[in-house]
C-alpha positions in Angstrom: 0.0 0.0 0.0 2.8 2.4 0.9 4.6 1.5 -2.3 1.6 2.4 -4.4 1.2 5.8 -2.6 4.9 6.6 -3.1 4.6 5.7 -6.8 1.6 8.1 -7.3 3.5 10.8 -5.4 6.5 10.4 -7.7 4.4 10.8 -10.8 2.9 14.0 -9.4 6.2 15.8 -9.1 7.0 18.3 -12.0 10.3 16.7 -12.8 8.9 13.2 -13.4 6.0 14.7 -15.3 8.5 16.4 -17.6 10.3 13.1 -18.3 6.9 11.5 -19.0 6.1 14.1 -21.6 9.6 13.8 -23.1 9.1 10.1 -23.4 5.9 10.6 -25.2 7.4 13.0 -27.6 10.1 10.6 -28.7 8.0 7.5 -29.1 8.5 6.1 -32.6 6.0 6.6 -35.4 3.3 4.0 -35.8 3.5 1.6 -38.7 0.1 2.4 -40.1 -0.5 5.2 -42.6 -2.1 8.4 -41.2 -5.9 8.6 -41.6 -6.6 11.5 -44.0 -9.1 14.1 -42.7 -10.2 17.3 -44.4 -11.9 20.2 -42.7 -13.2 23.6 -43.8 -11.5 26.7 -42.6 -13.6 28.2 -39.8 -15.4 24.9 -39.3 -14.9 21.9 -37.0 -12.3 19.1 -37.7 -13.1 15.6 -36.5 -10.0 13.4 -35.9 -10.7 9.7 -35.0 -8.5 7.7 -32.7 -10.0 4.3 -33.5 -9.1 2.7 -30.3 -11.5 0.4 -28.3 -11.0 0.9 -24.6 -11.3 -2.3 -22.5 -11.5 -0.5 -19.2 -13.0 2.8 -17.9 -11.5 6.0 -19.0 -10.1 6.7 -15.6 -7.7 3.7 -16.1 -6.0 5.4 -19.1 -3.9 8.3 -19.9 -4.9 9.8 -23.3 -2.8 12.4 -25.2 -3.6 14.1 -28.5 -0.5 15.8 -29.9 0.4 17.7 -33.1 3.6 16.7 -34.8 5.9 19.7 -35.5 9.1 18.2 -36.8 12.1 16.1 -36.1 13.8 17.0 -32.8 11.0 19.5 -31.9 8.6 18.8 -29.1 5.0 18.1 -30.3 2.2 20.4 -29.3 -0.2 19.1 -26.7 -3.7 19.4 -28.1 -5.6 17.8 -25.3 -4.7 15.4 -22.5 -6.7 13.1 -20.1 -5.7 11.4 -16.9 -7.8 9.8 -14.1 -10.8 10.3 -16.3 -10.5 14.1 -16.4 -9.1 16.6 -18.9 -5.8 18.1 -17.9 -5.1 21.8 -18.0 -1.8 21.1 -19.9 -2.5 22.3 -23.4 -0.7 24.4 -26.0 -1.9 28.0 -26.2 -2.8 27.6 -29.9 -5.5 25.0 -28.9 -6.9 26.7 -25.8 -10.7 26.7 -25.8 -10.8 25.0 -29.2 -10.6 21.3 -28.5 -12.8 18.6 -27.0 -12.5 14.8 -26.9 -15.2 12.2 -26.9 -14.7 10.2 -23.7 -15.9 7.0 -25.3 -14.4 6.9 -28.7 -11.4 9.3 -28.0 -12.3 11.3 -31.1 -10.8 14.8 -31.1 -12.7 17.9 -32.2 -11.0 21.1 -33.2 -13.2 24.1 -33.7 -12.5 27.3 -35.6 -10.1 25.5 -37.9 -7.5 27.7 -39.6 -4.6 27.1 -42.0 -2.0 26.6 -39.2 -4.0 23.6 -37.9 -3.2 21.4 -40.9 -0.6 18.6 -40.3 -0.1 15.3 -38.5 -1.9 14.5 -35.2 -1.3 11.6 -32.9 -3.5 9.9 -30.4 -1.5 8.2 -27.7 -3.0 5.7 -25.2 -1.4 4.6 -22.0 -2.8 2.0 -19.6 -1.2 1.9 -16.2 1.8 3.7 -17.6 2.2 1.1 -20.3 2.0 2.3 -23.9 -0.9 0.5 -25.6 -0.8 2.2 -29.0 -0.9 5.3 -31.0 -3.0 6.4 -34.0 -2.0 9.0 -36.6 -4.3 11.4 -38.5 -3.3 13.8 -41.2 -5.5 16.9 -41.2 -5.8 19.0 -44.4 -7.8 22.2 -44.5 -9.6 23.9 -47.4 -11.8 26.9 -48.2 -14.2 27.1 -51.1 -13.4 29.5 -53.9 -16.2 31.8 -54.9 -18.0 31.1 -58.2 -15.8 32.5 -60.9 -16.8 35.7 -62.8 -16.0 36.2 -66.5 -15.6 39.7 -67.9 -15.4 40.5 -71.6 -13.4 43.4 -73.0 -16.2 44.5 -75.3 -19.3 43.3 -77.2 -18.3 42.4 -80.7 -20.5 43.0 -83.8 -18.4 40.8 -86.2 -15.1 39.0 -86.2 -12.8 40.4 -83.4 -10.1 39.5 -81.0 -11.4 39.6 -77.4 -9.8 39.6 -74.0 -11.7 37.5 -71.4 -10.9 37.8 -67.7 -11.9 35.2 -65.1 -11.5 35.8 -61.3 -12.3 34.1 -58.1 -11.2 34.6 -54.4 -11.3 33.4 -50.8 -10.1 29.9 -51.4 -7.5 27.5 -50.0 -5.2 25.9 -50.9 -3.7 27.6 -53.9 -5.6 26.8 -57.1 -5.1 26.4 -60.8 -7.2 27.7 -63.6 -8.2 26.3 -67.0 -10.5 27.4 -69.8 -12.8 25.5 -72.2 -13.9 27.0 -75.5 -16.7 25.0 -77.1 -15.7 22.1 -74.8 -12.0 22.2 -75.9 -9.2 23.1 -73.4 -7.2 26.1 -74.3 -4.1 27.6 -72.6 -4.3 30.7 -70.5 -2.2 32.7 -68.1 -3.2 33.3 -64.5 -1.9 34.7 -61.2 -2.6 33.6 -57.7 -2.1 36.1 -54.7 -2.2 35.1 -51.1 -4.1 37.3 -48.5 -1.7 37.5 -45.6 -4.5 38.3 -43.2 -6.9 35.4 -44.0 -4.2 33.2 -45.7 -6.7 32.5 -48.5 -5.9 32.9 -52.2 -7.3 35.1 -55.0 -6.8 34.0 -58.6 -7.2 35.9 -61.8 -6.6 34.8 -65.4 -6.8 36.2 -69.0 -7.7 34.6 -72.3 -7.1 36.1 -75.7 -9.6 34.6 -78.2 -10.4 35.3 -81.9 -14.1 35.3 -82.3 -16.1 35.0 -85.6 -19.2 33.2 -84.3 -21.1 32.5 -81.1 -19.0 30.4 -78.6 -19.4 28.9 -75.2 -16.6 29.7 -72.8 -16.1 28.0 -69.4 -13.6 29.0 -66.6 -12.6 26.4 -64.1 -10.9 26.7 -60.7 -9.2 23.5 -59.4 -8.1 23.1 -55.7 -7.8 20.3 -53.2 -9.4 17.7 -55.5 -12.4 20.1 -55.9 -13.6 22.3 -58.8 -15.8 25.3 -59.2 -16.7 26.7 -62.7 -18.9 29.1 -64.6 -20.1 29.3 -68.2 -20.5 32.3 -70.5 -22.2 32.3 -73.9 -20.4 34.9 -76.1 -22.8 36.0 -78.9 -21.7 38.0 -82.0 -24.2 40.8 -82.6 -25.1 42.4 -85.9 -23.3 45.6 -86.7 -25.6 48.6 -87.3 -25.9 50.1 -90.8 -23.7 53.1 -91.5 -25.6 56.4 -91.5 -25.2 58.8 -94.5 -22.7 61.7 -94.1 -24.2 64.9 -92.8 -24.7 67.8 -95.4 -22.0 70.4 -95.7 -22.3 73.5 -93.5 -22.4 75.8 -96.6 -25.5 74.0 -97.9 -27.2 74.3 -94.6 -26.5 78.1 -94.4 -27.8 78.7 -97.9 -31.0 76.8 -97.3 -31.7 78.8 -94.1 -31.2 82.1 -96.0 -33.5 81.1 -98.8 -36.2 80.0 -96.4 -36.0 83.3 -94.5 -36.3 85.3 -97.7 -39.3 83.2 -98.8 -41.0 83.8 -95.5 -40.5 87.6 -95.8 -41.2 88.2 -99.6 -44.2 85.9 -100.2 -46.4 87.5 -97.5 -45.5 91.0 -98.6 -46.4 90.3 -102.2 -49.7 88.8 -101.2 -50.6 91.9 -99.1 -49.9 94.3 -102.1 -52.2 92.3 -104.4 -55.1 92.6 -102.0 -54.7 96.4 -101.5 -54.6 97.4 -105.4 -57.6 96.1 -107.4 -57.1 95.6 -111.2 -59.2 98.0 -113.4 -59.4 98.6 -117.2 -59.0 102.1 -118.6 -59.5 101.2 -122.2 -62.2 103.3 -123.8 -65.3 101.8 -125.5 -65.6 102.5 -129.2 -68.6 104.6 -130.4 -69.8 105.7 -133.7 -69.0 109.3 -133.1 -65.3 108.5 -132.4 -62.9 108.9 -135.2 -60.1 106.5 -135.9 -57.6 109.0 -134.7 -59.4 109.2 -131.4 -59.6 105.5 -131.1 -55.9 105.3 -131.7 -55.1 107.9 -129.1 -57.4 106.2 -126.5 -55.7 102.9 -127.1 -52.4 104.4 -126.6 -53.4 106.2 -123.4 -54.9 103.0 -122.0 -51.6 101.1 -122.7 -49.6 103.8 -120.9 -52.0 104.0 -117.9 
């Protein structure tokens, strides 16, 4: 009895706890391949331990750790002993991790890019190593639906520049184009947002167009794909309008119109004011031929 109490006291001292952690860090890798798990950035990652406990949880020591690299101490994600969660935890995982006490599955909330990597579930029973399971966590973020912009709307054969863009995705993506279901080469650039660690991608396509075509822009990332289609129609060019008349012709037309508006009304007013009368004398028997001749002459001069 005294031997058991002394043994528990020894394991409660900080020095021996340090050696216990150090021993856990240098345990050799398991032989099995890591279980692949993918989680969305901002979501919850579920990491299975796949270990069947034969005794109550209080009989085990459970450690979830994140592998950093050779010769570097792993990060403690969560730890259980005597059936309860320990306070020993890396600051990066504070208030972000929970463990299923029956299946030993680990949950990480608020997933970010720095969470991706290898994780290890270590099981100890009465200080005896019973096994460890490896999980490889990959993270991703969905790219927004691509948007296609066209340099201008053609009305006949033309060379067009088409631009495709998408943003907010992870990991870094590639871009491809299809023109009438045939792959064509294009250039694109990918820029990382240092704050969100997500990527924005933009690409251009130069295309000679002489008829209606169907264009598709595709974004490829983490085994996924998002795309958008654009039907590029060739419109009819409008008929060319006749050239405008010369300025001299327009000025002359205005002058003639003004004169017509002034002269015609004046002429009509004069005709109404002066009635037409005949001053030619009427021939009588008493009038001589000389008188008739003089009267005709006077009438003509009147």
